[in-house]
Structures are given as structure tokens and as C-alpha cells.
C-alpha positions as CSV (number, residue, x, y, z in Angstrom):
1,M,108.6,100.9,99.4
2,S,112.0,101.2,97.3
3,G,115.4,99.0,96.8
4,S,116.0,96.3,94.5
5,I,116.6,92.8,94.3
6,T,120.4,93.5,94.1
7,D,120.3,95.0,97.7
8,I,120.7,91.4,98.6
9,K,124.6,90.5,98.6
10,G,125.6,88.2,96.1
11,I,122.6,88.8,93.8
12,T,123.4,90.9,90.4
13,V,121.4,91.7,87.4
14,G,122.3,92.1,84.1
15,H,120.3,93.3,80.9
16,Y,120.1,93.0,77.1
17,T,118.2,95.5,75.7
18,D,117.2,96.1,71.9
19,K,115.2,99.3,71.7
20,K,114.5,99.2,68.0
21,A,112.9,95.6,68.0
22,K,111.6,96.0,71.6
23,T,112.7,93.0,73.2
24,G,115.5,92.0,75.4
25,C,116.5,89.7,78.4
26,T,117.4,89.9,81.9
27,A,119.9,87.6,83.8
28,V,119.5,87.5,87.7
29,I,122.8,86.0,88.9
30,C,124.4,84.5,91.9
31,Q,127.6,83.2,91.1
32,K,128.4,81.2,94.3
33,G,125.0,79.5,93.7
34,A,121.5,79.8,95.0
35,V,118.9,77.3,96.4
36,A,116.0,77.8,94.0
37,G,112.5,77.1,93.8
38,V,109.6,77.7,91.2
39,D,106.0,78.0,90.6
40,V,104.3,77.9,87.1
41,R,100.9,79.1,87.0
42,G,98.5,80.3,84.1
43,S,97.9,78.2,81.0
44,A,100.5,79.5,78.5
45,P,104.1,79.2,80.1
46,G,107.3,79.2,78.2
47,T,109.8,77.8,80.6
48,R,113.1,75.9,80.9
49,E,114.5,73.7,83.7
50,T,111.6,74.0,85.9
51,D,111.4,70.4,86.8
52,L,115.2,70.4,88.0
53,L,113.6,72.5,90.8
54,R,111.2,70.3,92.4
55,G,111.9,69.0,95.8
56,Y,112.6,65.3,94.8
57,N,115.4,66.1,92.0
58,S,119.2,66.1,92.9
59,V,120.3,69.6,91.9
60,E,119.6,72.3,94.5
61,R,121.4,75.4,93.4
62,V,121.6,77.5,90.1
63,Q,124.0,79.9,88.9
64,A,121.2,82.3,87.7
65,I,117.6,82.6,86.3
66,M,117.2,84.0,82.7
67,L,114.2,86.2,82.1
68,S,113.8,86.8,78.1
69,G,111.3,88.4,75.6
70,G,110.7,86.4,72.4
71,S,108.3,83.9,73.5
72,A,109.7,80.4,73.4
73,Y,112.5,81.5,70.8
74,G,113.7,83.6,73.9
75,L,114.3,80.3,76.0
76,D,117.7,80.1,74.1
77,A,119.2,83.2,75.9
78,A,119.8,80.7,78.9
79,S,122.2,78.9,76.4
80,G,124.3,82.0,76.6
81,A,124.1,82.1,80.4
82,M,125.5,78.5,80.4
83,Q,128.5,79.2,78.1
84,Y,129.0,82.5,80.4
85,F,129.3,80.2,83.6
86,E,130.9,77.5,81.7
87,E,133.9,79.7,81.0
88,Q,134.3,80.6,84.5
89,G,134.0,76.8,85.9
90,L,130.8,77.4,87.6
91,G,128.0,74.7,87.7
92,V,127.4,71.2,88.7
93,D,130.6,69.3,88.8
94,V,130.3,66.0,86.6
95,G,133.6,64.9,86.7
96,I,134.5,66.1,83.2
97,G,133.5,69.5,83.4
98,V,130.7,71.6,84.7
99,V,127.2,72.1,84.0
100,P,125.8,75.2,84.8
101,I,122.1,75.5,86.0
102,V,120.4,78.1,84.5
103,P,116.4,78.0,84.5
104,A,114.8,80.2,82.3
105,A,111.1,81.8,81.7
106,V,109.8,84.3,78.9
107,I,107.2,86.6,77.9
108,F,105.2,86.8,74.5
109,D,106.4,90.4,72.8
110,L,106.6,89.2,69.3
111,G,103.4,91.5,68.5
112,V,104.9,94.5,69.8
113,G,108.4,95.1,68.0
114,D,109.9,93.0,65.3
115,P,108.5,89.3,65.4
116,K,111.7,88.0,63.8
117,V,114.2,89.5,66.5
118,R,114.5,87.2,69.5
119,P,117.1,87.1,72.2
120,G,119.2,84.0,71.9
121,K,122.7,82.8,73.0
122,A,124.5,85.8,72.2
123,E,122.1,88.0,73.7
124,G,121.8,86.0,77.2
125,Y,125.7,86.0,77.4
126,A,125.8,89.9,77.0
127,A,122.9,90.0,79.8
128,C,125.3,88.2,82.0
129,K,128.4,90.3,81.0
130,D,126.6,93.3,82.1
131,A,125.5,92.1,85.5
132,K,125.9,94.7,88.2
133,A,125.1,95.1,91.8
134,S,122.5,97.5,90.9
135,T,119.6,97.5,88.3
136,P,117.4,100.4,86.6
137,S,113.4,99.8,86.1
138,G,111.5,100.5,83.3
139,S,111.5,99.3,79.6
140,I,114.6,97.4,79.8
141,G,115.9,94.1,79.3
142,A,113.3,91.3,79.2
143,G,110.5,93.9,80.1
144,T,111.6,96.3,76.9
145,G,108.5,95.0,75.1
146,A,106.1,94.4,77.7
147,T,102.6,95.7,77.8
148,V,99.6,95.3,80.2
149,A,95.8,95.6,80.1
150,K,95.1,93.6,76.8
151,A,91.8,92.4,77.8
152,F,90.1,94.8,74.9
153,G,92.9,93.9,72.5
154,S,96.5,94.7,72.0
155,R,95.5,98.1,70.4
156,Y,94.4,99.3,73.7
157,A,97.2,98.0,75.8
158,V,99.8,100.3,77.6
159,N,103.4,100.1,78.1
160,S,104.8,98.1,81.1
161,G,108.2,97.0,81.7
162,L,110.6,95.6,84.5
163,G,110.3,96.4,88.1
164,T,112.1,95.5,91.1
165,A,111.9,96.3,95.1
166,C,113.0,95.2,98.3
167,I,112.0,94.5,101.8
168,E,114.7,94.4,104.9
169,L,113.3,92.5,107.9
170,E,115.1,92.2,111.3
171,N,118.6,90.8,111.5
172,G,119.5,91.9,108.4
173,V,117.3,89.7,106.7
174,K,116.2,90.8,103.1
175,V,113.7,89.8,100.5
176,G,113.8,91.6,96.9
177,A,112.0,90.8,93.9
178,I,112.4,91.8,90.2
179,A,109.4,91.4,87.9
180,V,108.7,91.5,84.0
181,V,105.1,92.4,83.7
182,N,103.2,91.6,80.6
183,A,99.8,90.6,81.8
184,L,96.6,90.5,80.3
185,G,95.1,92.2,83.3
186,D,95.0,95.7,84.6
187,I,97.1,96.9,87.5
188,Y,96.2,98.1,90.9
189,D,97.7,99.4,93.8
190,P,96.8,97.2,96.5
191,A,97.4,99.6,99.2
192,T,95.2,102.3,98.1
193,G,92.7,100.3,95.4
194,E,94.1,102.7,92.9
195,L,93.6,101.7,89.1
196,V,97.4,102.0,88.0
197,A,96.9,100.7,84.3
198,A,94.0,99.6,82.3
199,A,93.2,99.7,78.7
200,N,93.4,103.2,77.4
201,M,90.0,103.9,75.5
202,D,89.4,107.3,74.1
203,G,91.8,108.7,76.7
204,K,90.1,107.1,79.7
205,L,91.3,104.1,81.8
206,T,88.8,101.4,81.3
207,P,89.0,98.4,83.7
208,C,88.1,95.0,82.3
209,M,87.1,92.8,85.3
210,D,83.3,93.4,84.8
211,S,83.4,93.7,80.8
212,A,82.1,91.0,78.6
213,A,85.3,92.2,76.4
214,L,87.5,89.5,77.6
215,G,86.6,87.5,74.8
216,Q,88.5,89.8,72.5
217,A,91.7,89.5,74.6
218,A,95.0,89.3,72.8
219,F,97.1,86.2,72.9
220,G,100.3,86.2,74.6
221,N,100.7,87.3,78.1
222,T,102.6,86.6,81.1
223,T,104.3,87.8,84.4
224,I,107.5,86.5,85.1
225,G,110.3,87.2,88.0
226,V,112.1,86.2,90.7
227,V,111.9,86.5,94.4
228,A,115.3,86.3,96.4
229,T,116.4,86.4,99.9
230,N,119.4,85.9,102.1
231,A,117.6,83.9,104.6
232,K,118.7,80.4,104.7
233,L,115.8,78.3,102.8
234,T,115.6,74.8,101.8
235,R,114.8,73.6,98.3
236,E,111.3,73.0,99.5
237,E,111.0,76.4,101.5
238,A,112.2,78.0,98.1
239,N,109.4,76.4,96.4
240,K,106.8,78.0,99.0
241,L,108.3,81.3,98.5
242,A,107.9,81.0,94.9
243,S,104.2,79.9,95.5
244,M,103.6,82.6,97.8
245,A,105.2,85.0,95.1
246,H,102.0,84.7,93.2
247,D,100.0,86.1,96.0
248,G,101.8,89.3,95.0
249,L,100.6,88.8,91.5
250,A,97.0,88.3,92.4
251,M,97.3,91.5,94.6
252,T,98.4,93.6,91.8
253,I,97.1,92.3,88.8
254,R,93.2,91.5,87.8
255,P,92.7,89.2,86.5
256,V,95.8,86.9,86.6
257,H,96.8,83.2,86.0
258,T,94.3,83.3,83.0
259,S,94.1,80.8,80.1
260,L,96.1,83.3,77.9
261,D,98.8,84.1,80.6
262,G,102.0,82.0,81.7
263,D,102.7,83.5,84.8
264,T,106.2,82.0,86.6
265,F,108.0,82.9,89.5
266,F,111.3,81.8,90.8
267,A,112.7,82.1,94.1
268,M,116.4,82.1,95.2
269,S,118.3,81.9,98.7
270,T,121.6,82.7,99.2
271,G,121.4,81.3,102.8
272,E,123.5,83.9,104.8
273,R,120.8,84.6,107.5
274,E,118.7,82.4,109.7
275,C,114.9,83.6,110.0
276,E,111.9,82.0,110.5
277,L,109.8,81.1,107.0
278,L,106.7,83.1,107.6
279,P,108.1,86.3,107.9
280,V,110.3,85.7,104.5
281,L,106.9,84.4,102.7
282,V,105.0,87.6,103.5
283,A,107.8,90.1,102.7
284,G,108.1,88.2,99.5
285,V,104.4,88.7,98.5
286,R,104.8,92.4,99.4
287,A,108.1,92.6,97.3
288,V,106.7,91.1,94.2
289,S,103.7,93.6,94.6
290,A,106.0,96.4,94.8
291,A,108.0,95.2,92.0
292,I,104.9,94.9,89.7
293,L,103.9,98.4,90.6
294,D,107.5,99.6,89.8
295,A,107.5,98.3,86.5
296,V,104.4,99.7,85.2
297,R,105.0,103.3,86.8
298,S,108.9,103.0,85.4
299,A,107.8,102.2,81.8
300,E,108.6,104.6,79.0
């Protein structure tokens, strides 16, 4: 499987990358606005504006989703995105101006590079200005400082990053995903059962699922991302798509949604194509799983 979330018309992606400090942020943008949903799992999330996406609230559309490093400090990158969209007059019209809606989620990468350098307002603005109808994978943007397989402690972790994938269904319906993979667990290819990434101990991949070493696990893990489609979804359906996206995590990351992970996935619908919901949900699972594998395999 290949492709990118930007294969969906109207979705662009921009990055700010600090290779020296090993952190960054990524903006997933739909300037015309997208119906959005979210599902937060794990016990250590860092998020912004997620309650707004629930089905009983008044605002349906977002301008962008901000994914960032920097732990909770990195949530400020969404403020830069708000400035960017306000300058263009995009957002919820409140009569005296607009309020751009930019939900966000972060990973903990403070222990990898310089913990005093975190993405903020300027970096979030820069990521939006960088937005293009294509995106690379690997150690870029919010995935710059990502690592996986930390159950034996961070010294045995392996590099990860940001990945993306897209699936095309009938009638031109597309479902794409972008994932920043900073998981506690190991990474498996669900199609083959292959162990793709695990703790590097004495030059050997050492899986953690059957190990008592989970008690040594390092603090600060999370997989975050966006699954997007050009299928027409209601907000409740977008929330269901975000929920099903976590099946892609569970197929690929073991263990997942732990007490030391803050896994969060957003969904975006541009609403251009009519489609039954179930095929979109299943494609979302596949796209997320493929994006996770792309993140790990593309990492520096």
C-alpha cells in the first residue's frame, strides 16, 4: 500500500522540523473546512479542542489539525495555526471576526533532543505556511523526535517518525491517514506477522509483550494522527471513523493504549463523495495501519 493523506483533494500538509533539537510540528489542513471527529485513548493524552468535536456541540468544521512534539508545551503550536487562518479570514464567523478551529495533539519527545526547545506559536505558523499537496515520510515535523519500543527503557528504543498512506475505494472515494508513531510498544506488520521494530538489545530485536520488563517502561509515549476521507460524513460518523482508526493501532502496535500512552486520532471529512459508511471505516483501519508501518520504515 502506498499513497498519502494528501491524495485527498483539499487536504494539504505542512511541517516545521528542528533536526538539532529533535522536535517539530505538522499541520493537516483543509482550508475550506472539514467535518471532524476525534477519539482519545490511553491514559496520558495531551490534547486541545477535542471536546468541541463531540456530537452534541455546535461547531462542526475545523480548518486544521495540529500534531506536535514538545509534550503539553507543544500544544501552543495550534495558536500559530489560528493566527495563520485568522489572517486569511477563515474560521467560525462570530460577527466581529472569525475564530479558526484547530484541534491538536502532542507526543512526548523531550527526552530525545533538547527538552528546552519545543514547538510553539511561531513554529505552528511556519508549518501552516509550508503546507503542500504532498508530504514526505520519516523523521520530519511532529515525527522528528519519535521513537518506539520503549518497554525496556528509552536506551533500547528505536527511531520512528511520521508516516502516511491512502486507499481508494469505488466511485473515487479515498481514505488516507497520517500518523506520528511514538509508541511504548513494538511494531508488527499485521499482513505478515513480521516484527518490524522492537527494543534493540545486544543487536537483536527483543519483543516486549511476554516480558516482565514492562515495569521499566519509559514515561512519555503516544501515537497521534489523522484519518481523512473525501466521503461525506456527519460529525457522528466522523467520530466513528476516528474511533475505528484505533483498530489500526491495535493491529500494528503491541501493546497499545497503555497507561503510559496518550493515543489520539482525529478524523476529517471533506464531503465530496457519497458512500456507505462501513467501507470507509474499514479503509480507515487499513490506512492507519499502513501509515504506522510507513512511519517506522521511513525513519532515519
